[in-house]
ZAFITOR-42219 format. One record per residue (C-alpha): residue in three letters; z, x, y. Coordinates in Angstrom, 2 decimals, decimal comma. Layout:
<pts>
residu_Z_X_Y
ala_Z_X_Y
...
</pts>
This chain:
<pts>
residu_Z_X_Y
met_9,61_-9,90_23,60
asp_11,94_-7,64_25,46
arg_11,70_-4,21_23,73
arg_15,57_-3,98_24,02
ser_16,15_-7,19_22,06
pro_16,78_-6,70_18,38
lys_13,91_-7,44_15,92
pro_14,37_-10,42_13,73
phe_13,77_-8,10_10,66
asp_14,30_-4,40_9,82
cys_10,97_-2,63_9,64
val_12,30_0,41_7,51
glu_14,08_-1,73_5,14
met_11,06_-3,93_4,76
lys_9,12_-0,66_3,68
his_11,80_0,36_1,25
ala_12,11_-3,02_-0,36
ala_8,10_-2,75_-1,05
gln_8,66_0,76_-2,26
arg_11,34_-0,51_-4,54
lys_9,28_-3,38_-5,88
leu_6,27_-0,92_-6,51
arg_8,64_1,44_-8,50
ala_10,11_-1,18_-10,52
glu_6,44_-2,57_-11,48
tyr_5,44_1,07_-12,17
glu_8,76_1,71_-14,58
ser_7,87_-1,45_-16,64
arg_4,22_-0,33_-17,00
lys_4,33_3,30_-16,99
asn_3,03_3,57_-20,33
glu_-0,38_2,23_-18,84
phe_-0,67_5,27_-16,54
ser_-0,61_8,95_-16,72
ser_1,19_9,16_-13,36
tyr_2,75_7,12_-10,50
met_-0,21_7,91_-8,37
glu_-2,68_6,52_-10,88
phe_-0,47_3,31_-10,94
leu_-0,64_3,25_-7,04
asp_-4,53_3,77_-7,15
ala_-5,08_0,99_-9,64
lys_-2,79_-1,35_-7,51
ala_-4,83_-0,38_-4,37
arg_-8,27_-1,03_-6,25
lys_-7,01_-4,63_-7,04
ser_-6,39_-5,31_-3,44
gln_-9,10_-7,35_-1,58
trp_-7,76_-5,81_1,71
gln_-7,80_-2,31_0,39
asn_-11,55_-2,70_-0,81
glu_-12,64_-4,17_2,52
phe_-10,80_-1,12_4,31
trp_-12,35_1,56_2,31
ala_-15,77_-0,13_2,55
lys_-15,41_0,07_6,33
val_-14,34_3,77_6,25
glu_-17,26_4,66_3,85
ala_-19,70_2,84_6,24
ala_-18,26_4,65_9,20
arg_-18,52_7,98_7,18
lys_-22,21_7,28_6,55
ser_-23,01_6,23_10,11
ser_-21,49_9,39_11,62
ser_-23,43_11,76_9,32
</pts>
């Protein structure tokens, strides 16, 4: 793709939309968490991708020690 041609989507708006969605979910569930960071941590722990990523980070950390 030519770098000068417009992208078929707006990366910044996509990020903002994801953040708005997370914030809306937090607002509807904030009585379950002591903070927004606790909510984000709980969401991340439910993610298979996140769990696999952090397992790789931990394995790399152990192998470099």
